C-alpha positions as CSV (number, residue, x, y, z in Angstrom):
1,X,124.1,7.0,69.5
2,X,122.2,9.9,70.3
3,X,124.5,10.9,73.0
4,X,126.6,11.9,70.0
5,X,124.2,13.4,68.0
6,X,125.0,11.0,64.9
7,X,121.1,10.0,64.6
8,X,120.1,13.3,63.5
9,X,123.4,14.0,61.6
10,X,122.6,11.0,59.5
11,X,119.0,11.9,59.0
12,X,119.9,15.5,58.1
13,X,122.3,13.7,55.4
14,X,119.8,11.3,53.9
15,X,117.2,14.0,53.7
16,X,119.9,16.0,51.8
17,X,120.5,13.4,49.4
18,X,116.9,13.2,48.1
19,X,116.2,16.7,48.6
20,X,119.3,17.6,46.2
21,X,118.1,15.2,43.5
22,X,114.7,16.6,43.7
23,X,116.0,20.1,43.2
24,X,118.2,19.2,40.8
25,X,115.4,17.5,38.6
26,X,113.7,21.0,38.6
27,X,116.7,22.6,36.8
28,X,116.4,23.1,32.9
29,X,119.6,22.4,32.2
30,X,121.8,19.5,32.6
31,X,124.5,21.9,34.1
32,X,122.1,22.6,37.0
33,X,120.7,19.1,37.4
34,X,124.5,18.2,37.6
35,X,125.7,20.8,40.4
36,X,122.9,19.3,42.6
37,X,123.7,15.6,42.0
38,X,127.5,16.6,43.3
39,X,125.8,18.1,46.2
40,X,124.1,15.1,46.6
41,X,126.9,12.7,46.6
42,X,128.9,14.7,49.0
43,X,126.1,14.0,51.3
44,X,126.7,10.4,50.7
45,X,130.3,10.8,51.9
46,X,129.1,12.6,54.8
47,X,126.8,9.6,55.9
48,X,129.7,7.4,55.0
49,X,131.7,9.2,57.6
50,X,129.2,8.9,60.2
51,X,128.7,5.2,59.6
52,X,132.6,4.9,59.9
53,X,132.5,6.8,63.3
54,X,129.5,5.1,64.4
55,X,131.7,1.4,63.7
56,X,134.5,2.8,65.6
57,X,132.3,3.7,68.7
58,X,130.9,0.1,68.1
59,X,127.3,1.3,68.4
60,X,126.0,-1.1,65.8
61,X,127.1,-4.6,64.9
62,X,129.7,-5.0,62.3
63,X,127.4,-7.0,60.0
64,X,124.9,-4.1,59.8
65,X,127.9,-1.8,59.4
66,X,129.1,-3.7,56.3
67,X,125.4,-3.8,54.7
68,X,124.9,0.0,54.9
69,X,128.3,0.7,53.7
70,X,127.6,-1.8,50.7
71,X,124.4,-0.1,49.9
72,X,125.8,3.4,50.2
73,X,128.6,2.5,48.0
74,X,126.0,1.2,45.3
75,X,124.0,4.5,45.7
76,X,127.5,6.4,45.3
77,X,128.2,4.7,42.1
78,X,124.7,5.0,40.6
79,X,125.2,8.7,41.4
80,X,128.5,9.0,39.7
81,X,127.4,7.2,36.7
82,X,124.5,9.9,36.5
83,X,126.8,12.7,36.9
84,X,129.3,11.3,34.1
85,X,126.3,10.9,31.8
86,X,125.6,14.9,32.4
87,X,129.2,15.7,31.3
88,X,129.2,18.0,28.5
89,X,130.3,16.2,25.4
90,X,133.5,17.8,23.9
């Protein structure tokens, strides 16, 4: 996996998810927090793409890929729910 640089890319993207959530929490407004949550969810899709590449290259067993994608999907749903709760009320 390291020959493709995927391990480093996965680490950066995972750190980006957590870092964007933390940075967003420091904002005084829901709008600012929401912006960072959107960046965070973007990083989860980057992770998803990298996991799919790893799957295509058969670098990790299929059952692990499935577990990773399921966990990632749960995180994406949680982030989407939080983002939705911060949308301005009309």
